[in-house]
C-alpha angles and dihedrals in degrees: 000000000000089000093051091049091052091050091051091052092048090049092052092049091052091047091050092049091049092051092048091050092047091051092049092051091050092050091050091050092049093051091049093052091049091052091050091051093048090048091050091051091048091049091049093050091046092049090050092050090046091052091048091049090048091051089049091049089051091064108113115256093230091057091053091048091048091052091048090050090050090052090050092050093047091048091060094068139353123282097257113043124153112211124201122183125186120192132180123207137190121206140171091201104058098172094048092049093054091045091052091049091054090051091052090053091056093047094052100038092248129142139202114252096180136356141178133182120192136180115225126181097224098159120034112300095333111108117219117197131218130191133203125199130183104201132186114211126181107254091234090058099042097098094048090046092053093047090060098046092098085083089068098056146282112323112228100170138009130186127185126190131180127197120197109216097165094112092045090049092051093047091051091050091052092049089049092054090050091049092049091052090048089051091053091050093049090050091050092051092045091054089055098040117109105172118085092225092054092047092051091050093047093048091051091050089046091052092051091046093051091048090051091047093052090049092053091048091050090050091052092047091050092050091047090051094049090047097046093045118044119212118237117188110203121195115186118190122193112221138173092232128014114241116256110247105199118183136188089269095053111119122233092244092056091047090049092051091048089051092051092047091048091049093051091044095050092045090052092046092048092050091049091049092050091051091048091047091053089052092051092045097043097083092048091045091050093052093046090048092052091048092050091047093051092045093053092047093051092049092050091050092051090050091049091051092051092051 
């Protein structure tokens, strides 16, 4: 009996050791499989990231540069800015100045919105002309257009104003979306309405909604047009002599020559004006002289008669 009990204990110990060994092996196998799965997931994620990075690297360099330039341009000013420029010119060749301006419009895809040419007798009987142009220039061509305006004449004054309508534009877009949703709801209710009174009321609301929607669309189109095409107001004045525009960098020799030229010009103009004035005054002076001569003669005759 003692021998059997010892064999049973030994058998139980061996069985316990076998079970512990089997459990350890199964745990090791499970950990290894988990590690393989995690490694596979990591590899898959890394491969996905690598492919994404490779696709990003395949983007052409000029596209990246273009996008960066676009960001730089947009960072200079808001999205919706209306630009208005007013420039005054003096010219001694009025016809040529207008012809050169028309050529510039064709070169820069601009057009005349409004124009006016008038003849004004500024000096005596000589009529000096002036021209006004309201011009629309694409905003991408405005700098090149301004750079070539020296062909028109001598610039005496220039004013630039900018109006930011970005907030107004966004608000109008939001209102338009609300109106469009309202229109859809009215149409849905109108399709289900059966009473004549309801149909009339819905049609009236629909008409008002459509009218408001068209007004908002027209406002957006107008703002887009004024943003995409800058307004340039050109004033061309015909003069006998262009004004001297001395700056801080103007040399003394140039200033001296300008002074001599101005002196000769004004002396000549003054002499011409005096001659013209004498021509204008001569008939009146002749009549007055005759009247005075006759008056003196009559007075002398009366005095001689009295004596």
